[in-house]
Residue, then its C-alpha position, 0 to 999 in steps of 0.5 A: m037481281a041484286g044480293k042473289t046468291v048463285r051457287p056453284p054448279s054441283i060436282g055430282v058427289g052430293p046428288a050420288l049420295r042422296r040418291a044411293r040413300e034414297i035408292g037403299g030407303t034410308t032416312l038421313e037420321e037412321a044414317a046418322r044413327d049408323t055413321k056416328l055422323t049428325v043429320e046436319q053433317l050428311e045434310g052438308l054432305e048431300g048439298e056440297d056445302f063442304e065449307l060448313l064442315g070443317e077442315e078437309v081432312y074431316v070432310r074427307a073421312m066423313l065423305r070416305t065413311y058415308a060413301q061405304y056405308l051407302g055402299l059407294k066405292p069410296d076411291k070414286v067419291m074421293s076421286a070426284y071430291a078431290k078434282h073438285v078441291d085441287e081445282p085450279e082457278p080459271p086463268p084470266p084471258p090473254g093480255k093485249m086484247g080489247r074489254v069484249e074479246q078479254a069478256l069473251a075468252a073468260a065466258r068461254i073459259r067458264d063455259n068449258q069448266r061447267f061442261l067438265l063439271i056437269a059432264a062428271s056429275v052425269v057419270l058419277v050419279a049413273a054409277v051410282a044407281v047402277g052399282v047399288v041397284a045391282r045390290g038390290g038397295a042393300p048398303p054392304p056392312a061398314a066394318i068394325p070389334t075388339a081391343t085394349a090399349p089406348v093409342d097415344a096419338p093425337t086426337p081432337a075433342t069432336g071425336v076420332g077418325v082412323t083411315v086403314n090402308a090395306t098394302a095386303g089382304v086383312d080383315l078388320t073389325a071395329e066398334s064405334d061407340g060401344a055399337p054392334q061389332r062390324s067386320v071387312s075385307l080389304g084387298p091391297g090398295e083398297s082403304i076404309s074409314f072408321m069414325a066414333s064420337e068417343r071410343l073406337v076398338l080397331t082391330a086387323s088379322d095382320g098388324g103388318a098389313v095396314t097403316i093407320v091414319l088417325n084425324g089426319h095424322d100418319l101413324g103408318i104400320p101399327g103391328t108385325s107382319g103376320q101377327p095380329w093388332s088391335h087397339t083402342f082410340v079414345a077422343r082426347a077431352p077439351a082442355t079447361p080453360 
């Protein structure tokens, strides 16, 4: 029918997030309160309306934070999302074909891509169901505790988004906008993201065992190997006209 919008097939990320939240018995309002994201942003993630959530770096930070909160493996969720973002446009049918042959070739290409997307969605949703049920439906702590000295790095008016990548075993604590402190332990190669509207206090047991990415900007290794490290990240106020 003319004027009807055809929604592309799901990549599996949104249904996986929604299923994990429902299994854990968590409402969107509760998840928004705990993750410091808005209900609209969570609905956008679960509905895969990624283009409405802003720049890709913020979409990735929101996805990683929400997946971690729901007890999913962030790397698997980010991998499924990356395949969607990096997927190339369908190649045009070979030249030297009649119009009927070109139409058939293009249809086969679209059908193959649709099958791969559906298959990936089924695998991801099944993994989510097994993982969350195995945990008894209870999402693990998100992480986060004390610090001082604000870091002089670019932060947008929309808030603070920090991703911590571990190069060795490390314990992290963080405090987001004064919320109760939480802790998490990372192994080599693991990562986690934290978000705050105004102020994020982050502490690492080993400042040389992590690298920091602040709002998409790589700050590198923040501290000295074997020594504790702590910083307060503060959102930059919007410039007045």
